mmCIF entry with sequence, helices, sheets and N, C-alpha, C, O atoms, coordinates in Angstrom:
data_MODEL
# 
_entry.id   MODEL 
# 
_entity.id                         1 
_entity.type                       polymer 
_entity.pdbx_number_of_molecules   1 
# 
_entity_poly.entity_id                      1 
_entity_poly.type                           'polypeptide(L)' 
_entity_poly.nstd_linkage                   no 
_entity_poly.nstd_monomer                   no 
_entity_poly.pdbx_seq_one_letter_code       MEIAANCILPLLNLAILLLERQRTAQVRDFERNGGFSEHLSGVRKRALSGSR 
_entity_poly.pdbx_seq_one_letter_code_can   MEIAANCILPLLNLAILLLERQRTAQVRDFERNGGFSEHLSGVRKRALSGSR 
_entity_poly.pdbx_strand_id                 A 
# 
loop_
_entity_poly_seq.entity_id 
_entity_poly_seq.num 
_entity_poly_seq.mon_id 
_entity_poly_seq.hetero 
1 1  MET n 
1 2  GLU n 
1 3  ILE n 
1 4  ALA n 
1 5  ALA n 
1 6  ASN n 
1 7  CYS n 
1 8  ILE n 
1 9  LEU n 
1 10 PRO n 
1 11 LEU n 
1 12 LEU n 
1 13 ASN n 
1 14 LEU n 
1 15 ALA n 
1 16 ILE n 
1 17 LEU n 
1 18 LEU n 
1 19 LEU n 
1 20 GLU n 
1 21 ARG n 
1 22 GLN n 
1 23 ARG n 
1 24 THR n 
1 25 ALA n 
1 26 GLN n 
1 27 VAL n 
1 28 ARG n 
1 29 ASP n 
1 30 PHE n 
1 31 GLU n 
1 32 ARG n 
1 33 ASN n 
1 34 GLY n 
1 35 GLY n 
1 36 PHE n 
1 37 SER n 
1 38 GLU n 
1 39 HIS n 
1 40 LEU n 
1 41 SER n 
1 42 GLY n 
1 43 VAL n 
1 44 ARG n 
1 45 LYS n 
1 46 ARG n 
1 47 ALA n 
1 48 LEU n 
1 49 SER n 
1 50 GLY n 
1 51 SER n 
1 52 ARG n 
# 
_struct_asym.id          A 
_struct_asym.entity_id   1 
# 
loop_
_struct_conf.conf_type_id 
_struct_conf.id 
_struct_conf.pdbx_PDB_helix_id 
_struct_conf.beg_label_comp_id 
_struct_conf.beg_label_asym_id 
_struct_conf.beg_label_seq_id 
_struct_conf.pdbx_beg_PDB_ins_code 
_struct_conf.end_label_comp_id 
_struct_conf.end_label_asym_id 
_struct_conf.end_label_seq_id 
_struct_conf.pdbx_end_PDB_ins_code 
_struct_conf.beg_auth_comp_id 
_struct_conf.beg_auth_asym_id 
_struct_conf.beg_auth_seq_id 
_struct_conf.end_auth_comp_id 
_struct_conf.end_auth_asym_id 
_struct_conf.end_auth_seq_id 
_struct_conf.pdbx_PDB_helix_class 
_struct_conf.details 
_struct_conf.pdbx_PDB_helix_length 
HELX_P HELX_P1 AA1 GLU A 2  ? ASN A 33 ? GLU A 2  ASN A 33 1 ? 32 
HELX_P HELX_P2 AA2 PHE A 36 ? GLY A 50 ? PHE A 36 GLY A 50 1 ? 15 
# 
_struct_conf_type.id          HELX_P 
_struct_conf_type.criteria    ? 
_struct_conf_type.reference   ? 
# 
loop_
_atom_site.group_PDB 
_atom_site.id 
_atom_site.type_symbol 
_atom_site.label_atom_id 
_atom_site.label_alt_id 
_atom_site.label_comp_id 
_atom_site.label_asym_id 
_atom_site.label_entity_id 
_atom_site.label_seq_id 
_atom_site.pdbx_PDB_ins_code 
_atom_site.Cartn_x 
_atom_site.Cartn_y 
_atom_site.Cartn_z 
_atom_site.occupancy 
_atom_site.B_iso_or_equiv 
_atom_site.pdbx_formal_charge 
_atom_site.auth_seq_id 
_atom_site.auth_comp_id 
_atom_site.auth_asym_id 
_atom_site.auth_atom_id 
_atom_site.pdbx_PDB_model_num 
ATOM 1   N N  . MET A 1 1  ? -40.526 28.470 -161.575 1.00 0.00 ? 1  MET A N  1 
ATOM 2   C CA . MET A 1 1  ? -39.301 28.960 -161.302 1.00 0.00 ? 1  MET A CA 1 
ATOM 3   C C  . MET A 1 1  ? -39.297 30.434 -161.831 1.00 0.00 ? 1  MET A C  1 
ATOM 4   O O  . MET A 1 1  ? -38.765 31.299 -161.136 1.00 0.00 ? 1  MET A O  1 
ATOM 5   N N  . GLU A 1 2  ? -39.801 30.716 -162.888 1.00 0.00 ? 2  GLU A N  1 
ATOM 6   C CA . GLU A 1 2  ? -39.820 32.135 -163.401 1.00 0.00 ? 2  GLU A CA 1 
ATOM 7   C C  . GLU A 1 2  ? -40.683 32.988 -162.535 1.00 0.00 ? 2  GLU A C  1 
ATOM 8   O O  . GLU A 1 2  ? -40.308 34.135 -162.293 1.00 0.00 ? 2  GLU A O  1 
ATOM 9   N N  . ILE A 1 3  ? -41.828 32.528 -162.035 1.00 0.00 ? 3  ILE A N  1 
ATOM 10  C CA . ILE A 1 3  ? -42.665 33.307 -161.171 1.00 0.00 ? 3  ILE A CA 1 
ATOM 11  C C  . ILE A 1 3  ? -41.956 33.654 -159.875 1.00 0.00 ? 3  ILE A C  1 
ATOM 12  O O  . ILE A 1 3  ? -42.121 34.758 -159.356 1.00 0.00 ? 3  ILE A O  1 
ATOM 13  N N  . ALA A 1 4  ? -41.148 32.704 -159.332 1.00 0.00 ? 4  ALA A N  1 
ATOM 14  C CA . ALA A 1 4  ? -40.374 33.008 -158.131 1.00 0.00 ? 4  ALA A CA 1 
ATOM 15  C C  . ALA A 1 4  ? -39.376 34.063 -158.281 1.00 0.00 ? 4  ALA A C  1 
ATOM 16  O O  . ALA A 1 4  ? -39.173 34.877 -157.381 1.00 0.00 ? 4  ALA A O  1 
ATOM 17  N N  . ALA A 1 5  ? -38.716 34.073 -159.450 1.00 0.00 ? 5  ALA A N  1 
ATOM 18  C CA . ALA A 1 5  ? -37.692 35.008 -159.826 1.00 0.00 ? 5  ALA A CA 1 
ATOM 19  C C  . ALA A 1 5  ? -38.323 36.308 -160.070 1.00 0.00 ? 5  ALA A C  1 
ATOM 20  O O  . ALA A 1 5  ? -37.693 37.328 -159.791 1.00 0.00 ? 5  ALA A O  1 
ATOM 21  N N  . ASN A 1 6  ? -39.530 36.378 -160.575 1.00 0.00 ? 6  ASN A N  1 
ATOM 22  C CA . ASN A 1 6  ? -40.175 37.625 -160.741 1.00 0.00 ? 6  ASN A CA 1 
ATOM 23  C C  . ASN A 1 6  ? -40.772 38.256 -159.416 1.00 0.00 ? 6  ASN A C  1 
ATOM 24  O O  . ASN A 1 6  ? -41.038 39.454 -159.320 1.00 0.00 ? 6  ASN A O  1 
ATOM 25  N N  . CYS A 1 7  ? -40.938 37.412 -158.492 1.00 0.00 ? 7  CYS A N  1 
ATOM 26  C CA . CYS A 1 7  ? -41.378 37.893 -157.096 1.00 0.00 ? 7  CYS A CA 1 
ATOM 27  C C  . CYS A 1 7  ? -40.133 38.378 -156.375 1.00 0.00 ? 7  CYS A C  1 
ATOM 28  O O  . CYS A 1 7  ? -40.238 39.368 -155.651 1.00 0.00 ? 7  CYS A O  1 
ATOM 29  N N  . ILE A 1 8  ? -38.971 37.770 -156.509 1.00 0.00 ? 8  ILE A N  1 
ATOM 30  C CA . ILE A 1 8  ? -37.825 38.080 -155.790 1.00 0.00 ? 8  ILE A CA 1 
ATOM 31  C C  . ILE A 1 8  ? -37.190 39.368 -156.262 1.00 0.00 ? 8  ILE A C  1 
ATOM 32  O O  . ILE A 1 8  ? -36.657 40.115 -155.442 1.00 0.00 ? 8  ILE A O  1 
ATOM 33  N N  . LEU A 1 9  ? -37.226 39.660 -157.562 1.00 0.00 ? 9  LEU A N  1 
ATOM 34  C CA . LEU A 1 9  ? -36.567 40.766 -158.178 1.00 0.00 ? 9  LEU A CA 1 
ATOM 35  C C  . LEU A 1 9  ? -37.022 42.130 -157.566 1.00 0.00 ? 9  LEU A C  1 
ATOM 36  O O  . LEU A 1 9  ? -36.134 42.927 -157.264 1.00 0.00 ? 9  LEU A O  1 
ATOM 37  N N  . PRO A 1 10 ? -38.207 42.436 -157.378 1.00 0.00 ? 10 PRO A N  1 
ATOM 38  C CA . PRO A 1 10 ? -38.602 43.682 -156.708 1.00 0.00 ? 10 PRO A CA 1 
ATOM 39  C C  . PRO A 1 10 ? -38.208 43.786 -155.263 1.00 0.00 ? 10 PRO A C  1 
ATOM 40  O O  . PRO A 1 10 ? -38.081 44.912 -154.781 1.00 0.00 ? 10 PRO A O  1 
ATOM 41  N N  . LEU A 1 11 ? -37.998 42.696 -154.507 1.00 0.00 ? 11 LEU A N  1 
ATOM 42  C CA . LEU A 1 11 ? -37.619 42.702 -153.176 1.00 0.00 ? 11 LEU A CA 1 
ATOM 43  C C  . LEU A 1 11 ? -36.088 43.035 -153.207 1.00 0.00 ? 11 LEU A C  1 
ATOM 44  O O  . LEU A 1 11 ? -35.590 43.767 -152.351 1.00 0.00 ? 11 LEU A O  1 
ATOM 45  N N  . LEU A 1 12 ? -35.399 42.505 -154.166 1.00 0.00 ? 12 LEU A N  1 
ATOM 46  C CA . LEU A 1 12 ? -33.893 42.824 -154.196 1.00 0.00 ? 12 LEU A CA 1 
ATOM 47  C C  . LEU A 1 12 ? -33.650 44.269 -154.626 1.00 0.00 ? 12 LEU A C  1 
ATOM 48  O O  . LEU A 1 12 ? -32.784 44.962 -154.092 1.00 0.00 ? 12 LEU A O  1 
ATOM 49  N N  . ASN A 1 13 ? -34.397 44.675 -155.552 1.00 0.00 ? 13 ASN A N  1 
ATOM 50  C CA . ASN A 1 13 ? -34.355 46.198 -155.866 1.00 0.00 ? 13 ASN A CA 1 
ATOM 51  C C  . ASN A 1 13 ? -34.559 47.024 -154.612 1.00 0.00 ? 13 ASN A C  1 
ATOM 52  O O  . ASN A 1 13 ? -33.749 47.900 -154.309 1.00 0.00 ? 13 ASN A O  1 
ATOM 53  N N  . LEU A 1 14 ? -35.693 46.740 -153.836 1.00 0.00 ? 14 LEU A N  1 
ATOM 54  C CA . LEU A 1 14 ? -35.935 47.459 -152.619 1.00 0.00 ? 14 LEU A CA 1 
ATOM 55  C C  . LEU A 1 14 ? -34.812 47.372 -151.661 1.00 0.00 ? 14 LEU A C  1 
ATOM 56  O O  . LEU A 1 14 ? -34.450 48.396 -151.082 1.00 0.00 ? 14 LEU A O  1 
ATOM 57  N N  . ALA A 1 15 ? -34.233 46.251 -151.445 1.00 0.00 ? 15 ALA A N  1 
ATOM 58  C CA . ALA A 1 15 ? -33.074 46.009 -150.556 1.00 0.00 ? 15 ALA A CA 1 
ATOM 59  C C  . ALA A 1 15 ? -31.849 46.870 -150.932 1.00 0.00 ? 15 ALA A C  1 
ATOM 60  O O  . ALA A 1 15 ? -31.142 47.394 -150.072 1.00 0.00 ? 15 ALA A O  1 
ATOM 61  N N  . ILE A 1 16 ? -31.631 46.993 -152.270 1.00 0.00 ? 16 ILE A N  1 
ATOM 62  C CA . ILE A 1 16 ? -30.585 47.757 -152.833 1.00 0.00 ? 16 ILE A CA 1 
ATOM 63  C C  . ILE A 1 16 ? -30.799 49.172 -152.641 1.00 0.00 ? 16 ILE A C  1 
ATOM 64  O O  . ILE A 1 16 ? -29.842 49.896 -152.367 1.00 0.00 ? 16 ILE A O  1 
ATOM 65  N N  . LEU A 1 17 ? -32.091 49.680 -152.772 1.00 0.00 ? 17 LEU A N  1 
ATOM 66  C CA . LEU A 1 17 ? -32.431 51.062 -152.556 1.00 0.00 ? 17 LEU A CA 1 
ATOM 67  C C  . LEU A 1 17 ? -32.232 51.416 -151.134 1.00 0.00 ? 17 LEU A C  1 
ATOM 68  O O  . LEU A 1 17 ? -31.691 52.476 -150.822 1.00 0.00 ? 17 LEU A O  1 
ATOM 69  N N  . LEU A 1 18 ? -32.658 50.550 -150.254 1.00 0.00 ? 18 LEU A N  1 
ATOM 70  C CA . LEU A 1 18 ? -32.500 50.912 -148.768 1.00 0.00 ? 18 LEU A CA 1 
ATOM 71  C C  . LEU A 1 18 ? -31.014 50.908 -148.392 1.00 0.00 ? 18 LEU A C  1 
ATOM 72  O O  . LEU A 1 18 ? -30.542 51.800 -147.687 1.00 0.00 ? 18 LEU A O  1 
ATOM 73  N N  . LEU A 1 19 ? -30.343 49.974 -148.833 1.00 0.00 ? 19 LEU A N  1 
ATOM 74  C CA . LEU A 1 19 ? -28.857 49.914 -148.496 1.00 0.00 ? 19 LEU A CA 1 
ATOM 75  C C  . LEU A 1 19 ? -28.234 51.192 -149.072 1.00 0.00 ? 19 LEU A C  1 
ATOM 76  O O  . LEU A 1 19 ? -27.393 51.759 -148.373 1.00 0.00 ? 19 LEU A O  1 
ATOM 77  N N  . GLU A 1 20 ? -28.535 51.684 -150.208 1.00 0.00 ? 20 GLU A N  1 
ATOM 78  C CA . GLU A 1 20 ? -27.872 52.929 -150.762 1.00 0.00 ? 20 GLU A CA 1 
ATOM 79  C C  . GLU A 1 20 ? -28.326 54.115 -150.011 1.00 0.00 ? 20 GLU A C  1 
ATOM 80  O O  . GLU A 1 20 ? -27.541 55.053 -149.870 1.00 0.00 ? 20 GLU A O  1 
ATOM 81  N N  . ARG A 1 21 ? -29.564 54.170 -149.496 1.00 0.00 ? 21 ARG A N  1 
ATOM 82  C CA . ARG A 1 21 ? -29.973 55.322 -148.592 1.00 0.00 ? 21 ARG A CA 1 
ATOM 83  C C  . ARG A 1 21 ? -29.167 55.245 -147.274 1.00 0.00 ? 21 ARG A C  1 
ATOM 84  O O  . ARG A 1 21 ? -28.787 56.292 -146.750 1.00 0.00 ? 21 ARG A O  1 
ATOM 85  N N  . GLN A 1 22 ? -28.887 54.022 -146.711 1.00 0.00 ? 22 GLN A N  1 
ATOM 86  C CA . GLN A 1 22 ? -28.318 53.941 -145.526 1.00 0.00 ? 22 GLN A CA 1 
ATOM 87  C C  . GLN A 1 22 ? -26.869 54.382 -145.675 1.00 0.00 ? 22 GLN A C  1 
ATOM 88  O O  . GLN A 1 22 ? -26.361 55.140 -144.848 1.00 0.00 ? 22 GLN A O  1 
ATOM 89  N N  . ARG A 1 23 ? -26.211 53.917 -146.712 1.00 0.00 ? 23 ARG A N  1 
ATOM 90  C CA . ARG A 1 23 ? -24.820 54.276 -147.089 1.00 0.00 ? 23 ARG A CA 1 
ATOM 91  C C  . ARG A 1 23 ? -24.657 55.784 -147.274 1.00 0.00 ? 23 ARG A C  1 
ATOM 92  O O  . ARG A 1 23 ? -23.679 56.354 -146.790 1.00 0.00 ? 23 ARG A O  1 
ATOM 93  N N  . THR A 1 24 ? -25.560 56.421 -147.939 1.00 0.00 ? 24 THR A N  1 
ATOM 94  C CA . THR A 1 24 ? -25.509 57.917 -148.087 1.00 0.00 ? 24 THR A CA 1 
ATOM 95  C C  . THR A 1 24 ? -25.728 58.583 -146.862 1.00 0.00 ? 24 THR A C  1 
ATOM 96  O O  . THR A 1 24 ? -25.094 59.618 -146.657 1.00 0.00 ? 24 THR A O  1 
ATOM 97  N N  . ALA A 1 25 ? -26.557 58.143 -145.972 1.00 0.00 ? 25 ALA A N  1 
ATOM 98  C CA . ALA A 1 25 ? -26.785 58.785 -144.644 1.00 0.00 ? 25 ALA A CA 1 
ATOM 99  C C  . ALA A 1 25 ? -25.406 58.578 -143.802 1.00 0.00 ? 25 ALA A C  1 
ATOM 100 O O  . ALA A 1 25 ? -24.974 59.509 -143.124 1.00 0.00 ? 25 ALA A O  1 
ATOM 101 N N  . GLN A 1 26 ? -24.851 57.549 -143.855 1.00 0.00 ? 26 GLN A N  1 
ATOM 102 C CA . GLN A 1 26 ? -23.623 57.255 -143.098 1.00 0.00 ? 26 GLN A CA 1 
ATOM 103 C C  . GLN A 1 26 ? -22.487 58.083 -143.615 1.00 0.00 ? 26 GLN A C  1 
ATOM 104 O O  . GLN A 1 26 ? -21.653 58.515 -142.819 1.00 0.00 ? 26 GLN A O  1 
ATOM 105 N N  . VAL A 1 27 ? -22.407 58.320 -144.840 1.00 0.00 ? 27 VAL A N  1 
ATOM 106 C CA . VAL A 1 27 ? -21.341 59.140 -145.433 1.00 0.00 ? 27 VAL A CA 1 
ATOM 107 C C  . VAL A 1 27 ? -21.641 60.663 -144.933 1.00 0.00 ? 27 VAL A C  1 
ATOM 108 O O  . VAL A 1 27 ? -20.743 61.361 -144.464 1.00 0.00 ? 27 VAL A O  1 
ATOM 109 N N  . ARG A 1 28 ? -22.827 61.061 -145.057 1.00 0.00 ? 28 ARG A N  1 
ATOM 110 C CA . ARG A 1 28 ? -23.179 62.417 -144.584 1.00 0.00 ? 28 ARG A CA 1 
ATOM 111 C C  . ARG A 1 28 ? -22.908 62.546 -143.162 1.00 0.00 ? 28 ARG A C  1 
ATOM 112 O O  . ARG A 1 28 ? -22.425 63.607 -142.768 1.00 0.00 ? 28 ARG A O  1 
ATOM 113 N N  . ASP A 1 29 ? -23.151 61.612 -142.339 1.00 0.00 ? 29 ASP A N  1 
ATOM 114 C CA . ASP A 1 29 ? -22.994 61.669 -140.909 1.00 0.00 ? 29 ASP A CA 1 
ATOM 115 C C  . ASP A 1 29 ? -21.422 61.639 -140.609 1.00 0.00 ? 29 ASP A C  1 
ATOM 116 O O  . ASP A 1 29 ? -21.004 62.333 -139.681 1.00 0.00 ? 29 ASP A O  1 
ATOM 117 N N  . PHE A 1 30 ? -20.568 60.888 -141.334 1.00 0.00 ? 30 PHE A N  1 
ATOM 118 C CA . PHE A 1 30 ? -19.250 60.892 -141.116 1.00 0.00 ? 30 PHE A CA 1 
ATOM 119 C C  . PHE A 1 30 ? -18.680 62.276 -141.526 1.00 0.00 ? 30 PHE A C  1 
ATOM 120 O O  . PHE A 1 30 ? -17.825 62.819 -140.826 1.00 0.00 ? 30 PHE A O  1 
ATOM 121 N N  . GLU A 1 31 ? -19.131 62.816 -142.605 1.00 0.00 ? 31 GLU A N  1 
ATOM 122 C CA . GLU A 1 31 ? -18.641 64.176 -142.998 1.00 0.00 ? 31 GLU A CA 1 
ATOM 123 C C  . GLU A 1 31 ? -18.927 65.160 -141.975 1.00 0.00 ? 31 GLU A C  1 
ATOM 124 O O  . GLU A 1 31 ? -18.047 65.950 -141.633 1.00 0.00 ? 31 GLU A O  1 
ATOM 125 N N  . ARG A 1 32 ? -20.056 65.181 -141.468 1.00 0.00 ? 32 ARG A N  1 
ATOM 126 C CA . ARG A 1 32 ? -20.415 66.190 -140.509 1.00 0.00 ? 32 ARG A CA 1 
ATOM 127 C C  . ARG A 1 32 ? -19.857 65.934 -139.069 1.00 0.00 ? 32 ARG A C  1 
ATOM 128 O O  . ARG A 1 32 ? -19.515 66.887 -138.368 1.00 0.00 ? 32 ARG A O  1 
ATOM 129 N N  . ASN A 1 33 ? -19.777 64.782 -138.682 1.00 0.00 ? 33 ASN A N  1 
ATOM 130 C CA . ASN A 1 33 ? -19.422 64.469 -137.252 1.00 0.00 ? 33 ASN A CA 1 
ATOM 131 C C  . ASN A 1 33 ? -18.021 63.713 -137.093 1.00 0.00 ? 33 ASN A C  1 
ATOM 132 O O  . ASN A 1 33 ? -17.559 63.484 -135.976 1.00 0.00 ? 33 ASN A O  1 
ATOM 133 N N  . GLY A 1 34 ? -17.443 63.380 -138.141 1.00 0.00 ? 34 GLY A N  1 
ATOM 134 C CA . GLY A 1 34 ? -16.135 62.574 -138.027 1.00 0.00 ? 34 GLY A CA 1 
ATOM 135 C C  . GLY A 1 34 ? -16.481 61.160 -137.761 1.00 0.00 ? 34 GLY A C  1 
ATOM 136 O O  . GLY A 1 34 ? -17.641 60.759 -137.671 1.00 0.00 ? 34 GLY A O  1 
ATOM 137 N N  . GLY A 1 35 ? -15.390 60.398 -137.635 1.00 0.00 ? 35 GLY A N  1 
ATOM 138 C CA . GLY A 1 35 ? -15.441 58.977 -137.419 1.00 0.00 ? 35 GLY A CA 1 
ATOM 139 C C  . GLY A 1 35 ? -15.365 58.595 -136.009 1.00 0.00 ? 35 GLY A C  1 
ATOM 140 O O  . GLY A 1 35 ? -15.486 59.442 -135.124 1.00 0.00 ? 35 GLY A O  1 
ATOM 141 N N  . PHE A 1 36 ? -15.172 57.367 -135.762 1.00 0.00 ? 36 PHE A N  1 
ATOM 142 C CA . PHE A 1 36 ? -15.042 56.827 -134.429 1.00 0.00 ? 36 PHE A CA 1 
ATOM 143 C C  . PHE A 1 36 ? -13.729 57.265 -133.720 1.00 0.00 ? 36 PHE A C  1 
ATOM 144 O O  . PHE A 1 36 ? -13.746 57.543 -132.521 1.00 0.00 ? 36 PHE A O  1 
ATOM 145 N N  . SER A 1 37 ? -12.659 57.323 -134.419 1.00 0.00 ? 37 SER A N  1 
ATOM 146 C CA . SER A 1 37 ? -11.455 57.748 -133.841 1.00 0.00 ? 37 SER A CA 1 
ATOM 147 C C  . SER A 1 37 ? -11.582 59.302 -133.408 1.00 0.00 ? 37 SER A C  1 
ATOM 148 O O  . SER A 1 37 ? -11.219 59.705 -132.303 1.00 0.00 ? 37 SER A O  1 
ATOM 149 N N  . GLU A 1 38 ? -12.083 60.040 -134.307 1.00 0.00 ? 38 GLU A N  1 
ATOM 150 C CA . GLU A 1 38 ? -12.229 61.500 -133.873 1.00 0.00 ? 38 GLU A CA 1 
ATOM 151 C C  . GLU A 1 38 ? -13.111 61.673 -132.689 1.00 0.00 ? 38 GLU A C  1 
ATOM 152 O O  . GLU A 1 38 ? -12.835 62.541 -131.860 1.00 0.00 ? 38 GLU A O  1 
ATOM 153 N N  . HIS A 1 39 ? -14.119 60.934 -132.555 1.00 0.00 ? 39 HIS A N  1 
ATOM 154 C CA . HIS A 1 39 ? -15.042 61.035 -131.510 1.00 0.00 ? 39 HIS A CA 1 
ATOM 155 C C  . HIS A 1 39 ? -14.303 60.585 -130.228 1.00 0.00 ? 39 HIS A C  1 
ATOM 156 O O  . HIS A 1 39 ? -14.429 61.271 -129.213 1.00 0.00 ? 39 HIS A O  1 
ATOM 157 N N  . LEU A 1 40 ? -13.554 59.493 -130.217 1.00 0.00 ? 40 LEU A N  1 
ATOM 158 C CA . LEU A 1 40 ? -12.881 59.053 -129.018 1.00 0.00 ? 40 LEU A CA 1 
ATOM 159 C C  . LEU A 1 40 ? -11.787 60.082 -128.639 1.00 0.00 ? 40 LEU A C  1 
ATOM 160 O O  . LEU A 1 40 ? -11.560 60.317 -127.452 1.00 0.00 ? 40 LEU A O  1 
ATOM 161 N N  . SER A 1 41 ? -11.133 60.676 -129.596 1.00 0.00 ? 41 SER A N  1 
ATOM 162 C CA . SER A 1 41 ? -10.164 61.658 -129.357 1.00 0.00 ? 41 SER A CA 1 
ATOM 163 C C  . SER A 1 41 ? -10.676 62.813 -128.629 1.00 0.00 ? 41 SER A C  1 
ATOM 164 O O  . SER A 1 41 ? -10.022 63.278 -127.695 1.00 0.00 ? 41 SER A O  1 
ATOM 165 N N  . GLY A 1 42 ? -11.908 63.364 -129.017 1.00 0.00 ? 42 GLY A N  1 
ATOM 166 C CA . GLY A 1 42 ? -12.584 64.408 -128.389 1.00 0.00 ? 42 GLY A CA 1 
ATOM 167 C C  . GLY A 1 42 ? -12.929 64.110 -126.979 1.00 0.00 ? 42 GLY A C  1 
ATOM 168 O O  . GLY A 1 42 ? -12.679 64.910 -126.077 1.00 0.00 ? 42 GLY A O  1 
ATOM 169 N N  . VAL A 1 43 ? -13.545 62.879 -126.767 1.00 0.00 ? 43 VAL A N  1 
ATOM 170 C CA . VAL A 1 43 ? -13.899 62.406 -125.430 1.00 0.00 ? 43 VAL A CA 1 
ATOM 171 C C  . VAL A 1 43 ? -12.630 62.412 -124.423 1.00 0.00 ? 43 VAL A C  1 
ATOM 172 O O  . VAL A 1 43 ? -12.693 62.884 -123.287 1.00 0.00 ? 43 VAL A O  1 
ATOM 173 N N  . ARG A 1 44 ? -11.586 61.884 -124.930 1.00 0.00 ? 44 ARG A N  1 
ATOM 174 C CA . ARG A 1 44 ? -10.354 61.856 -124.230 1.00 0.00 ? 44 ARG A CA 1 
ATOM 175 C C  . ARG A 1 44 ? -9.795  63.250 -123.814 1.00 0.00 ? 44 ARG A C  1 
ATOM 176 O O  . ARG A 1 44 ? -9.418  63.514 -122.673 1.00 0.00 ? 44 ARG A O  1 
ATOM 177 N N  . LYS A 1 45 ? -9.785  64.170 -124.938 1.00 0.00 ? 45 LYS A N  1 
ATOM 178 C CA . LYS A 1 45 ? -9.305  65.460 -124.564 1.00 0.00 ? 45 LYS A CA 1 
ATOM 179 C C  . LYS A 1 45 ? -10.122 66.199 -123.532 1.00 0.00 ? 45 LYS A C  1 
ATOM 180 O O  . LYS A 1 45 ? -9.584  66.959 -122.727 1.00 0.00 ? 45 LYS A O  1 
ATOM 181 N N  . ARG A 1 46 ? -11.473 65.968 -123.556 1.00 0.00 ? 46 ARG A N  1 
ATOM 182 C CA . ARG A 1 46 ? -12.359 66.573 -122.657 1.00 0.00 ? 46 ARG A CA 1 
ATOM 183 C C  . ARG A 1 46 ? -12.188 66.001 -121.293 1.00 0.00 ? 46 ARG A C  1 
ATOM 184 O O  . ARG A 1 46 ? -12.333 66.731 -120.312 1.00 0.00 ? 46 ARG A O  1 
ATOM 185 N N  . ALA A 1 47 ? -11.885 64.728 -121.168 1.00 0.00 ? 47 ALA A N  1 
ATOM 186 C CA . ALA A 1 47 ? -11.715 63.998 -119.855 1.00 0.00 ? 47 ALA A CA 1 
ATOM 187 C C  . ALA A 1 47 ? -10.422 64.476 -119.227 1.00 0.00 ? 47 ALA A C  1 
ATOM 188 O O  . ALA A 1 47 ? -10.375 64.708 -118.019 1.00 0.00 ? 47 ALA A O  1 
ATOM 189 N N  . LEU A 1 48 ? -9.354  64.630 -120.033 1.00 0.00 ? 48 LEU A N  1 
ATOM 190 C CA . LEU A 1 48 ? -8.096  65.122 -119.593 1.00 0.00 ? 48 LEU A CA 1 
ATOM 191 C C  . LEU A 1 48 ? -8.146  66.577 -119.130 1.00 0.00 ? 48 LEU A C  1 
ATOM 192 O O  . LEU A 1 48 ? -7.556  66.933 -118.110 1.00 0.00 ? 48 LEU A O  1 
ATOM 193 N N  . SER A 1 49 ? -8.852  67.408 -119.883 1.00 0.00 ? 49 SER A N  1 
ATOM 194 C CA . SER A 1 49 ? -8.966  68.760 -119.432 1.00 0.00 ? 49 SER A CA 1 
ATOM 195 C C  . SER A 1 49 ? -9.740  68.960 -118.246 1.00 0.00 ? 49 SER A C  1 
ATOM 196 O O  . SER A 1 49 ? -9.542  69.969 -117.569 1.00 0.00 ? 49 SER A O  1 
ATOM 197 N N  . GLY A 1 50 ? -10.648 68.068 -117.898 1.00 0.00 ? 50 GLY A N  1 
ATOM 198 C CA . GLY A 1 50 ? -11.559 68.257 -116.826 1.00 0.00 ? 50 GLY A CA 1 
ATOM 199 C C  . GLY A 1 50 ? -10.830 67.720 -115.491 1.00 0.00 ? 50 GLY A C  1 
ATOM 200 O O  . GLY A 1 50 ? -11.208 68.059 -114.370 1.00 0.00 ? 50 GLY A O  1 
ATOM 201 N N  . SER A 1 51 ? -9.769  66.866 -115.718 1.00 0.00 ? 51 SER A N  1 
ATOM 202 C CA . SER A 1 51 ? -9.195  66.265 -114.526 1.00 0.00 ? 51 SER A CA 1 
ATOM 203 C C  . SER A 1 51 ? -7.865  67.186 -114.118 1.00 0.00 ? 51 SER A C  1 
ATOM 204 O O  . SER A 1 51 ? -7.172  66.856 -113.156 1.00 0.00 ? 51 SER A O  1 
ATOM 205 N N  . ARG A 1 52 ? -7.616  68.151 -114.774 1.00 0.00 ? 52 ARG A N  1 
ATOM 206 C CA . ARG A 1 52 ? -6.528  69.114 -114.344 1.00 0.00 ? 52 ARG A CA 1 
ATOM 207 C C  . ARG A 1 52 ? -6.910  70.298 -113.698 1.00 0.00 ? 52 ARG A C  1 
ATOM 208 O O  . ARG A 1 52 ? -6.055  71.106 -113.334 1.00 0.00 ? 52 ARG A O  1 
# 
């Protein structure tokens, strides 16, 4: 049982590290490009300005 726990612990640490990197990248992307709503708003504005 202890051997299994010792094998799983580094895998869990790696998963936590990778999730933290992903979260950091998503925060950076959100800060630079805005969120989903901002993106849709821009698309809608461009579509409306092109149709007039």
